[in-house]
C-alpha positions, 0 to 999 in steps of 0.5 A, spaced: 633 100 458 641 100 458 640 106 453 634 110 457 639 109 464 645 112 460 640 118 457 638 119 465 645 120 467 647 125 463 641 130 464 642 130 471 650 131 470 648 137 465 643 140 470 648 139 476 653 143 471 649 149 469 646 150 477 654 151 479 655 155 473 649 160 475 651 160 483 658 162 481 656 167 477 652 170 482 658 170 487 662 174 483 657 179 482 656 180 489 663 180 489 664 185 484 657 189 486 658 197 485 656 202 490 649 205 489 649 213 488 646 214 495 652 212 499 657 217 499 665 216 498 669 217 503 675 222 503 682 220 504 685 222 511 689 228 510 685 230 504 678 233 507 676 239 504 675 245 510 668 248 511 667 255 509 667 259 515 664 265 517 668 271 519 668 273 526 673 277 531 678 273 535 676 274 542 682 274 545 684 281 541 678 284 545 679 286 553 676 281 557 673 287 563 670 293 561 669 299 567 668 306 568 674 309 570 673 312 578 680 315 579 687 313 577 694 316 580 699 313 575 699 306 580 692 304 581 686 304 577 680 304 581 673 302 576 667 301 577 665 295 573 659 293 569 655 290 574 655 296 578 661 293 583 668 298 584 674 295 584 681 297 584 687 294 580 694 295 580 698 298 574 705 295 572 711 301 572 712 304 566 705 303 563 703 309 559 695 310 559 691 317 559 685 315 562 680 320 566 674 320 570 668 317 567 672 314 561 669 307 559 676 302 558 676 295 557 682 291 560 686 285 562 688 282 569 693 277 570 693 271 575 697 277 579 692 282 579 695 287 575 692 290 570 694 290 562 692 292 555 688 298 557 684 301 551 679 306 551 674 303 546 672 307 539 666 310 540 661 307 535 654 312 536 651 317 540 644 317 542 641 323 546 633 323 546 627 323 551 625 316 555 619 314 552 618 307 556 622 303 561 620 295 561 624 293 568 623 285 566 627 286 559 631 291 562 629 295 555 629 303 556 626 306 550 628 313 547 626 318 541 632 321 539 632 328 537 630 330 530 628 323 529 621 319 529 623 312 530 624 310 537 631 306 539 631 300 545 637 300 549 639 296 555 640 299 561 641 295 568 636 297 574 642 299 578 643 305 573 636 306 572 635 307 579 642 310 580 640 316 575 633 316 577 630 315 570 624 316 568 619 317 562 621 324 559 627 325 562 632 326 557 639 322 557 646 320 553 647 314 550 654 312 547 655 305 544 662 303 543 666 298 537 667 291 540 663 291 545 656 291 548 657 295 554 654 302 553 656 309 557 649 312 560 649 319 562 645 325 563 647 331 558 649 337 562 643 342 562 645 348 558 648 355 563 642 360 565 642 367 561 644 372 565 640 378 567 642 385 564 644 388 570 638 393 573 640 401 571 639 405 576 634 411 574 637 417 573 635 423 579 630 428 577 634 435 576 630 441 573 630 443 566 636 444 563 637 452 561 638 453 554 644 457 550 649 455 556 649 459 563 644 464 564 648 471 565 647 474 572 642 479 572 645 486 572 644 491 578 643 498 578 648 502 582 647 505 589 649 513 588 654 514 593 653 520 599 659 525 598 
């Protein structure tokens, strides 16, 4: 009986030691678990790789305003803005710029209302053709360029359409500029009419011109004298 109790105690002791050992191994594996492949490793601060950025135009290098020159006297510049309003800006002394009426110019305005950075934009494309359709809802004007069978759409404000009396069949000229969405729309100058040839008065009617020069006077027989 005593031997039986001793064997049972030893069996319980061995079973307890095996359970404790298994629990310890399980805890150690949980502490040293390797993150799965789906978990993205964190990037240390300061070593981030910058994303590739698309090439873009620096907005600060472009003028903030555009308009058509109405007048410029060297001190004040009057322009018609793209929204149709007319504004006059003071030009700082010593500003060297050459603009004339009708030019499209870009410029900046400071807090004091002085104009600066006046630069006429470079011409990108000039399209001349006849209007085929006008959509007032989208402000889209379709024209057929000269020498082309492909129509071209351009955006023209309703104010410009009304001011220039644009309608299908009318010929216009659209100038597009680099670095801005602004377009210049104008009517092409009509060709000067051909001058009519001067009227030549008809020659006066005269008798037949004698042949051989001037005819000699007819000979007259002498009258015999009375003695």
